[in-house]
C-alpha positions as CSV (number, residue, x, y, z in Angstrom):
1,M,59.4,-48.2,-6.1
2,D,58.8,-47.9,-9.8
3,P,57.8,-44.3,-10.8
4,N,55.5,-45.5,-13.5
5,V,53.4,-47.8,-11.3
6,P,49.9,-46.3,-10.4
7,V,49.9,-45.0,-6.8
8,A,46.6,-45.0,-4.8
9,T,45.7,-41.4,-3.9
10,E,42.4,-42.1,-2.2
11,P,40.5,-45.3,-1.3
12,G,39.0,-46.6,-4.5
13,R,40.9,-44.1,-6.8
14,S,44.2,-44.5,-8.4
15,R,46.2,-42.5,-11.0
16,A,49.5,-42.9,-12.7
17,H,52.1,-40.8,-10.9
18,R,55.6,-40.3,-12.3
19,R,58.3,-37.8,-11.6
20,R,58.9,-35.2,-14.2
21,D,62.2,-35.3,-16.0
22,P,64.7,-32.6,-14.9
23,G,64.1,-29.4,-16.9
24,D,60.4,-30.2,-17.6
25,G,59.2,-27.4,-15.3
26,S,55.9,-27.3,-13.6
27,I,52.6,-25.4,-13.7
28,F,50.5,-24.5,-10.6
29,Q,47.9,-22.0,-9.5
30,R,48.5,-19.4,-6.9
31,S,46.0,-18.6,-4.1
32,D,45.3,-15.2,-5.9
33,G,44.2,-17.2,-9.0
34,R,47.2,-16.5,-11.2
35,W,48.9,-19.4,-12.9
36,V,52.7,-19.9,-12.6
37,A,55.0,-21.8,-14.8
38,R,58.3,-22.7,-13.1
39,L,61.5,-24.0,-14.6
40,R,65.2,-23.9,-14.2
41,D,67.2,-21.7,-16.6
42,S,70.4,-22.8,-18.3
43,A,72.3,-21.5,-15.2
44,G,70.2,-23.7,-12.9
45,R,68.3,-20.8,-11.3
46,P,64.5,-21.1,-10.9
47,R,62.5,-18.9,-13.2
48,Y,58.8,-18.1,-12.7
49,L,56.5,-17.1,-15.6
50,Y,53.0,-15.8,-14.8
51,A,49.8,-16.0,-16.8
52,K,46.1,-15.5,-16.2
53,D,45.1,-19.0,-17.2
54,R,46.6,-22.5,-17.4
55,A,46.8,-22.5,-21.2
56,H,48.8,-19.4,-21.3
57,A,51.1,-20.6,-18.5
58,K,51.7,-23.8,-20.4
59,Q,52.4,-21.8,-23.6
60,R,54.9,-19.6,-21.8
61,L,56.5,-22.7,-20.2
62,N,56.9,-24.4,-23.6
63,E,58.4,-21.2,-25.1
64,A,60.9,-20.9,-22.2
65,Q,61.8,-24.5,-22.4
66,T,62.6,-24.1,-26.1
67,V,64.9,-21.2,-25.3
68,V,66.6,-23.1,-22.5
69,H,67.1,-26.3,-24.6
70,T,68.8,-24.3,-27.3
71,G,71.3,-23.1,-24.7
72,Q,70.3,-19.4,-24.8
73,P,69.6,-17.5,-21.6
74,L,66.0,-16.6,-20.8
75,P,65.3,-12.9,-21.2
76,D,65.2,-10.8,-18.0
77,Q,61.5,-10.1,-17.3
78,R,62.3,-6.7,-15.9
79,L,64.4,-5.4,-18.8
80,T,62.4,-2.6,-20.5
81,F,62.4,-1.9,-24.2
82,G,63.9,1.5,-23.7
83,R,66.8,0.1,-21.6
84,Y,67.4,-2.6,-24.1
85,L,67.7,-0.1,-27.0
86,L,70.0,2.2,-25.0
87,D,72.2,-0.8,-24.2
88,W,72.1,-1.9,-27.8
89,V,73.2,1.5,-29.1
90,A,75.9,1.7,-26.4
91,G,77.2,-1.7,-27.5
92,L,77.5,-0.7,-31.2
93,G,81.0,0.1,-32.3
94,A,83.0,-2.5,-34.1
95,G,82.1,-2.4,-37.8
96,V,79.6,0.4,-37.4
97,K,80.4,4.0,-38.3
98,P,80.2,6.6,-35.5
99,R,77.7,8.6,-37.5
100,T,75.4,5.5,-37.8
101,V,75.6,5.1,-34.0
102,A,74.8,8.7,-33.5
103,Y,71.9,8.4,-35.9
104,Y,70.4,5.5,-34.0
105,E,71.0,7.1,-30.6
106,T,69.2,10.3,-31.7
107,Y,66.1,8.4,-32.9
108,V,66.0,6.2,-29.8
109,R,66.4,9.2,-27.4
110,R,64.1,11.6,-29.3
111,H,61.3,9.3,-30.3
112,L,61.2,6.2,-28.1
113,L,62.3,7.2,-24.7
114,P,59.6,9.8,-24.2
115,S,56.9,7.3,-25.1
116,D,55.1,4.8,-22.8
117,L,56.6,2.0,-24.8
118,A,60.1,2.6,-23.3
119,Q,58.8,1.5,-19.9
120,K,57.2,-1.7,-21.1
121,P,59.1,-4.9,-20.3
122,L,60.8,-6.3,-23.3
123,A,59.4,-9.8,-22.5
124,R,55.9,-8.4,-22.9
125,L,56.5,-6.4,-26.0
126,E,54.3,-7.3,-29.0
127,P,54.3,-6.1,-32.6
128,A,51.0,-4.4,-32.0
129,D,52.7,-2.1,-29.5
130,L,55.1,-1.0,-32.1
131,R,52.3,-0.5,-34.7
132,R,50.5,1.7,-32.1
133,L,53.7,3.8,-31.6
134,Y,54.1,4.1,-35.3
135,A,50.5,5.4,-35.7
136,A,50.9,7.8,-32.7
137,K,54.1,9.3,-34.2
138,L,52.4,9.8,-37.6
139,N,49.4,11.5,-35.9
140,S,51.7,13.7,-33.8
141,G,52.7,15.6,-36.9
142,L,56.0,14.1,-37.7
143,S,56.9,13.5,-41.3
144,S,56.4,10.0,-42.6
145,T,60.1,9.8,-43.3
146,S,61.1,10.7,-39.7
147,V,58.6,8.1,-38.4
148,H,59.9,5.5,-40.8
149,H,63.5,6.2,-39.8
150,S,62.7,6.0,-36.1
151,M,60.9,2.7,-36.5
152,R,63.7,1.3,-38.6
153,S,66.1,2.2,-35.8
154,F,63.9,0.4,-33.3
155,M,63.6,-2.7,-35.4
156,W,67.3,-3.1,-36.2
157,P,68.2,-4.7,-32.9
158,C,65.1,-6.9,-32.9
159,S,65.1,-10.2,-34.5
160,E,63.8,-10.8,-38.1
161,P,60.5,-12.4,-36.9
162,W,59.7,-9.1,-35.2
163,T,60.3,-7.0,-38.3
164,T,58.3,-9.5,-40.4
165,A,55.4,-9.4,-37.8
166,F,55.5,-5.6,-37.7
167,W,56.0,-4.6,-41.3
168,G,54.6,-7.7,-43.1
169,A,58.1,-8.2,-44.6
170,T,61.7,-7.9,-43.5
171,L,63.3,-4.5,-43.6
172,P,66.5,-4.0,-45.5
173,R,69.2,-3.2,-43.1
174,S,71.4,-0.2,-43.7
């Protein structure tokens, strides 16, 4: 049977029905009302992305497909921002002075880990979250220099689009 031939679904009604290509993913609504985008990652494992409406599910599916098609792994949905930064600091070493590693570790442990932002999943982190943390640190009585240094240490491991979205321009890297 040709997959592009219309298939009768009900008497008097027909619709074009074709199989999706491998890797296209799918979108469906759960019984609780949430929408789910499902696709296979580069390792062939099914991944589920959740959203409140179909449009957001489709957007998340498209973003995930872009990542998969470039050959990169999809981010772990449970990985928190705090764990990510601790792993990043622990992975520093080659080409980075020990004092620089200690500097970043101090700011991550002293300023980020005590905040609520450390528990937020990395996949759900938005630039607005970092701006709120920045404002809260300034309002807590820290000097602007300390706040700026702590935010620079958080932004270093993040990609350039994040720093542009947060600061309005890219930060010079030290």
